[in-house]
C-alpha positions in Angstrom: 77.1 152.9 -40.8 74.7 155.5 -42.3 76.3 157.7 -44.8 75.9 160.9 -42.8 77.5 159.3 -39.7 80.4 158.1 -42.0 80.9 161.7 -43.2 80.8 163.0 -39.7 83.4 160.4 -38.6 85.7 161.4 -41.5 85.3 165.1 -40.7 86.2 164.4 -37.0 89.3 162.4 -38.1 90.4 165.2 -40.4 89.9 167.9 -37.8 91.9 165.8 -35.3 94.8 165.5 -37.7 94.8 169.2 -38.3 94.7 169.9 -34.6 97.8 167.7 -34.2 99.4 169.8 -36.9 98.5 172.9 -35.1 100.1 171.7 -31.9 103.3 170.9 -33.8 103.5 174.2 -35.6 102.8 176.8 -32.9 106.3 178.0 -33.1 106.1 178.5 -36.9 105.1 181.6 -38.7 101.6 183.2 -38.3 101.0 182.7 -42.0 101.3 178.9 -41.6 98.9 179.0 -38.6 96.4 181.1 -40.6 96.5 178.6 -43.5 95.8 175.7 -41.0 92.7 177.5 -39.8 91.5 178.1 -43.3 91.7 174.3 -44.0 89.6 173.6 -40.9 87.0 176.1 -42.0 86.3 174.0 -45.1 86.0 170.7 -43.1 83.4 171.9 -40.6 79.7 171.2 -41.2 77.0 173.9 -41.6 74.5 174.1 -38.8 72.2 177.0 -38.6 69.4 177.6 -36.1 66.1 176.0 -36.7 63.0 175.7 -34.5 63.3 174.3 -31.0 61.5 171.1 -31.8 63.8 170.5 -34.7 67.1 171.3 -32.8 66.5 170.0 -29.3 65.2 167.0 -27.2 63.6 167.4 -23.8 65.9 165.6 -21.2 63.8 165.9 -18.1 60.8 167.5 -16.5 58.8 166.8 -19.7 55.5 168.5 -18.7 57.5 171.6 -17.7 59.0 172.2 -21.1 56.8 174.1 -23.5 57.6 174.8 -27.2 55.4 177.7 -28.5 54.9 180.0 -31.4 55.5 177.4 -34.0 58.8 176.3 -32.5 60.2 179.8 -32.1 59.9 180.0 -28.3 60.8 177.5 -25.6 60.1 177.8 -21.9 61.5 175.9 -18.9 59.7 175.8 -15.6 60.6 174.8 -12.0 58.3 174.0 -9.2 58.8 172.2 -5.8 58.5 168.8 -7.5 60.9 169.2 -10.4 62.8 171.4 -12.8 63.3 170.8 -16.5 65.9 170.8 -19.3 66.7 170.2 -22.9 69.7 169.1 -25.0 70.7 169.6 -28.6 70.1 166.8 -31.1 73.6 167.1 -32.6 77.1 167.5 -31.2 79.4 170.4 -32.1 83.2 170.2 -32.7 84.0 173.9 -32.4 81.1 176.4 -32.8 79.7 179.8 -32.1 76.5 179.3 -30.2 74.0 182.1 -29.7 70.8 182.0 -27.6 68.4 184.7 -26.5 67.3 184.0 -22.9 64.9 185.8 -20.5 65.6 184.8 -17.0 63.2 184.0 -14.1 61.7 187.3 -12.9 60.9 188.5 -9.4 62.1 186.5 -6.4 64.3 183.9 -8.1 66.4 183.1 -5.1 67.6 179.5 -5.1 67.1 178.9 -8.8 69.8 178.1 -11.3 69.3 178.5 -15.0 72.1 176.7 -16.9 73.3 177.0 -20.5 76.4 175.1 -21.5 78.3 172.9 -23.9 79.5 169.5 -22.6 80.9 166.2 -23.7 80.4 163.0 -21.6 82.6 160.9 -19.4 85.0 161.5 -16.4 87.4 163.3 -18.6 84.7 165.5 -20.2 85.1 169.0 -21.5 82.5 171.7 -20.6 81.9 175.5 -21.2 79.4 176.9 -18.7 77.0 179.8 -18.3 75.0 179.5 -15.1 72.6 182.2 -13.9 72.0 182.2 -10.2 68.8 183.8 -9.0 68.3 186.3 -6.2 65.6 188.0 -4.2 63.6 190.7 -5.9 65.6 193.8 -6.6 69.0 192.1 -6.2 71.2 191.2 -9.2 71.6 187.8 -10.7 75.0 186.2 -10.5 76.4 185.1 -13.9 78.7 182.1 -13.2 81.2 180.9 -15.9 83.5 177.9 -15.9 85.7 175.9 -18.2 86.4 172.2 -17.9 89.1 170.5 -19.9 89.8 166.8 -19.7 87.6 166.5 -16.6 89.2 169.4 -14.6 87.2 172.6 -13.9 87.7 174.9 -11.0 88.1 177.9 -13.3 85.2 180.0 -12.1 84.6 183.6 -12.9 81.4 185.4 -11.8 79.8 188.6 -12.9 76.9 190.9 -12.3 75.1 192.1 -15.4 74.7 195.7 -16.5 71.0 195.3 -17.2 68.0 193.5 -15.8 68.1 190.0 -17.5 64.5 189.3 -16.5 62.8 192.3 -18.4 63.7 191.2 -21.9 65.6 188.7 -24.0 69.4 189.1 -24.2 71.9 187.1 -26.3 74.4 184.9 -24.5 77.1 183.4 -26.8 79.9 180.9 -26.6 82.6 181.1 -29.2 84.7 178.0 -29.1 87.5 177.5 -31.7 91.0 176.1 -31.8 92.5 179.3 -30.6 90.3 180.3 -27.6 86.9 180.3 -25.9 85.1 183.6 -25.6 82.0 184.2 -23.5 79.8 187.1 -24.8 76.7 188.9 -23.5 74.9 190.9 -26.2 78.0 190.7 -28.3 80.3 192.1 -25.5 83.1 189.7 -24.5 83.2 189.1 -20.7 85.8 186.3 -20.6 88.5 184.7 -22.7 90.2 181.3 -22.2 93.1 180.8 -24.5 94.4 177.5 -26.0 97.8 177.2 -24.3 98.1 173.5 -24.4 100.8 173.2 -27.2 103.0 175.8 -25.7 102.4 175.4 -21.9 100.7 172.1 -21.4 97.5 173.6 -20.0 94.6 171.4 -21.0 92.2 172.9 -23.6 88.9 171.5 -24.9 89.9 170.4 -28.5 89.3 166.7 -29.0 85.7 166.0 -27.8 82.5 167.1 -29.6 80.0 168.6 -27.2 76.3 168.9 -26.9 74.4 172.0 -25.9 72.4 171.7 -22.7 70.1 174.0 -20.8 68.1 173.5 -17.6 66.2 175.2 -14.8 66.6 173.6 -11.4 66.5 174.0 -7.6 69.9 175.0 -6.3 68.8 176.6 -3.0 71.4 174.7 -1.1 74.1 176.9 -2.5 73.0 179.3 -5.3 72.0 182.4 -3.4 74.5 183.7 -0.8 75.9 180.2 -0.3 72.4 178.8 0.5 71.6 181.4 3.2 68.6 182.6 1.1 66.1 179.8 0.3 63.6 179.4 -2.5 60.2 181.0 -1.9 58.0 178.2 -3.4 54.9 180.3 -3.1 56.3 182.1 -6.2 56.5 178.9 -8.3 56.3 178.0 -11.1 59.6 179.8 -12.0 59.9 180.2 -15.8 62.9 180.9 -18.0 62.3 181.6 -21.8 64.5 181.0 -24.9 64.5 182.4 -28.4 66.7 182.7 -31.5 69.0 179.7 -31.1 71.8 179.8 -33.7 74.8 177.5 -34.1 77.5 178.5 -36.6 79.7 175.7 -37.8 80.1 176.7 -41.5 82.5 175.8 -44.3 82.8 179.4 -45.4 85.9 181.0 -43.9 85.0 184.5 -45.2 81.4 184.6 -43.8 82.4 182.7 -40.6 85.5 184.3 -39.2 84.5 183.0 -35.8 86.6 179.8 -36.5 89.8 181.9 -36.4 88.6 184.7 -34.2 90.2 186.0 -31.0 89.9 189.4 -29.3 91.3 192.4 -31.1 92.2 195.6 -29.1 88.6 196.8 -29.1 87.3 193.5 -27.9 90.0 193.3 -25.2 89.1 196.8 -24.0 85.4 196.0 -23.8 86.2 192.8 -21.8 88.5 194.7 -19.4 85.7 197.2 -18.9 83.2 194.4 -17.9 85.8 192.7 -15.7 86.7 196.0 -14.0 83.1 197.1 -13.3 81.1 193.9 -13.0 83.3 190.9 -12.1 82.6 189.8 -8.5 84.8 186.6 -8.4 87.9 185.4 -10.2 89.6 182.2 -9.3 92.9 183.7 -10.5 92.8 186.2 -7.6 91.6 183.9 -4.8 94.6 183.6 -2.5 92.6 181.7 0.1 91.7 179.0 -2.3 95.2 178.8 -3.9 97.7 179.7 -1.1 100.5 177.9 -2.9 100.1 180.0 -6.0 97.5 180.4 -8.8 97.0 178.0 -11.6 99.5 178.5 -14.4 96.9 179.8 -16.9 96.2 182.7 -14.7 99.4 184.4 -15.6 99.0 183.6 -19.3 95.3 184.2 -20.0 
């Protein structure tokens, strides 16, 4: 086994041991929990953003993926024949991922731009951003979801408070042992807490994940449930990416993301977004869950 793979394997084993300790000590004092997180901080590998050709591999639609400006800009395109996508060269076991994205402008109905972390297999974990296009002048739908041990169905959807096609905006996934936080330009829009140890609700904590992104044809369902179809005369549709960054550092002082959850200010900002811009929440869908909402809905 190459040395670096051996090191990665040892780090993964150590992190798993610490996660097991975390599960067994949830009822102990907060000082013990804080110490546990500090230990994890020193075991996680540094991974900062590089150029797109250094950090990612094209997964499909090869001629439709362009890396420009000395690796600082990546574009995906979609036409009637095919979409396109890319995948990170390395996996992440907890991370704070940032990416600046400029979405497909104009009439983007029927298109889906995805940006997500995922492991593999039937019991996979996944943390999703999906941007569902619309006709000109109508807002994009930002679709979020969390899968743990192969189970998803935890959708929340939002409109954005700006036009995401006019400029680049930063979309972030903060994933640590405490919680998952979705952020837009630094503003939290959703939090999914780790309640597995105390309530048995599955949480993504054992499987490293790759980062994926794609632009594809979802006209069967993406815009008003498929009522609005793609106008292929507007193709190719193009989404653009800049400033990828992945934080997985040893330094607990400079990288507080590994123990971060929302403070009162962050909670207030998230509640403002959810009050004004949330358009769907599985935790309030009585038609979908007539026998009662999933248990995490009362706890998250």
